[in-house]
N, C-alpha and C positions, 0 to 999 in steps of 0.2 A: 505492498499500499504506500510506501514511502517517495516511491517512482512512479510519477503519471507517464502512461504511454498513448499514443495515438491510438484512436478507438479502430478497430477493425474496420470495413467497409460494410454499409448498409447490408444487413441478409446474409454475413459470414454466419458460419455454423459453430459453434462453442458449447464446451460445455455446461453445464447448468451451474458449477461453483465457479468456472469462468468466466461466464457471463455476468453473474454474479459479483464480481472483482473488477472486472470492466465497468459494472454500472458505478460501483462505488467510487472508482476514481473521477470518471464526469461528476458525479454527484460531489465531491470532495472539492474539485474544480469551481463547480457552480457556485454552492453556496459559501465556499472562501472570498469568491469574487463581489457576489450578491446579498450574501446574507441569506437567514431561511427566509424570510417575510418577503424576500424581492424575489428569490429564485419561484422557480415554476417547474414544473413535471416536463412542460414542452422541451423548456431550457436544456435540461438533463436529458432525456432523451436524444436530442437533437445532438449534444455533445459527445453522446454517448453512439452514434452514429447506429439508433436502433427507433424501431417506432414505439409511441406510445402503448400499447397493448405488452409489447415485449416487457416493458420497464416494470407495467403494473402488474404483470406476472409473477417477477418476483418480490414487488413490494407492493404493499395495496393502497398505501399513500404517500403523501411525503413526509410527514413524522414518521411513518414506519421506516421512510428509508434514510430519515436523516438521524434517527434513536441507532439502526443499526450503524450507520457510520459513524458517528459518536463512541461505540459501544468499542466499535474495533483500532479507534485510535486510544482510546482508555485504556484498553488489554494490552495497546502497543506500550504507551508511558508504561503499564508497570512491568511490564516483560524489561524494558531497558534498566528498571530501575534493580528489579531482581538479577538481572544478568550482572549488574555493577556491583551487587552486595555479593555476588557469588565470586567474584572473579580471585586468582590467588594474590598474596601479596598480605602487606598489613596493612591496618588500620586505615593508615593516612590513604593509601593507594585506593581502597575502598570506599572513603569518603570522596577522592576525587572523583570517581568512575561514576560514584550517584550524582553529584551536579553535574556533570560531563554528560550524562544521560540527560538531561533537563537542557542543558545547552543544543543538543544534536535533536532533542524532540523539536524545539520552537523554531528550530530551521527548516522545518517540514511545512507543508501548507496546512496541512490536518491538522495540526497542535492550533490554529485558529478556532477550530472547531470545541477544542476545549478551554483554552483560555478568554477568548475574544468573541464567545458567541451571541449574538444578538437575541439568543434562546434560554440564555442561563435561566432567566425567572421560569420559566415552563417545567413544571415540576418533575416529567419524567426524563428530560434533557436535565435539570440540574442533578435528579439523582446519579445517573451514568457519571458525571463530573465530579459528584462528592464520592461516590463510590472507587473512584479511580485514587483519588488524596485520599481515601481512607485505607485503601491498599496499601500505597507507598510508606503511608504514615505508621500503619502494623510491621511492615519489614525493615524498617530502619529502625524502630522499634524494638525488634527481638534482635537486632544484629547490634544496639547498645545496650539490652539488657542482658547480652551474653557477654562484652568485651570491656564494659565500665561497669558493670557488678550494680547495675541500678534495679530499682524493683520497678512494676509494670507503669505506673503512672507517672512515675520523674520520667520513665525511657520515652514514653510516649509525649513527653511535654516538649523533650528535647528532638524526638523526631517529627512533630510538628513546626519546628524552629528551621528545621534542615529544610524539609520540604517548604517551607515560605519562603525560605532565604535563596534556594535554589529556583524554586519557578521563578519570584519576582527578578532576583540579578539575573535572570536569563532572557525572560521577556523583557527586560528591561535595555539591555544590550541588543536584542533584535531591534527593537523600536528607534534604538539611537543610532541606527544604520551601522553597526556592528564598527564603531570606531577602535574599538581595543581588540586588536586579533583574538582570536576564539580560544586558543590555547593559554592566553594569558590572564583571560577573563574568567576562563575554570582555574587557572590558578588561582588566582584572586579571592573567590568568592571561598575556593575550598579554605584558604589560609584563614578566612575568616569564620567560616564554621571548623574546624580542624581546631583554630586556637581556645574557642568555646569546649568542642569535647574533650579536648586535652589534657584539661585540667582535671576529670577525673580520674581518678588513682588505677585502672586498669587498663584504658583504654589507649598508652602509649606503647607505640610498637616495642 
């Protein structure tokens, strides 16, 4: 889902899973460009190079399509953070990888659906976004509990801080035009998070 591809010509035969993936890429581009409220199913079908009946075979309505797309990117964000925390290395390396996961995620068009959607006030969409944030917090909290010897509530509080710092910093970096090189920006954000976490006795490498 992170790479947009040109849609095949109208009428091209694809497996159901391949067609669904193609429709989600087209929907991502349309929603990211127009926002949920301005986008139309006609626009998405045209972008995908399919007829509206084909689009409706996979997604019965715009909200169902949007929610499927949102869920895809929410799961991707969680997978990125989980992968970062499972990598070999010391705790600093894992902290950097987790921060970098957010920077890499915001650079993808699909991240706008998570962090900048014009539909975040809609309960179904908000639940998907909040669920992804909660899962990321739980993953980081588990690592903090294990490495820093903190109890659950305290580890979770720190995890919320790490997630908030990573998300807001990465989004600002993107919105400000990436004036700081990506690797340097990741190191700066990691340094801020690490200097706070390193104060706990068992988290030092």
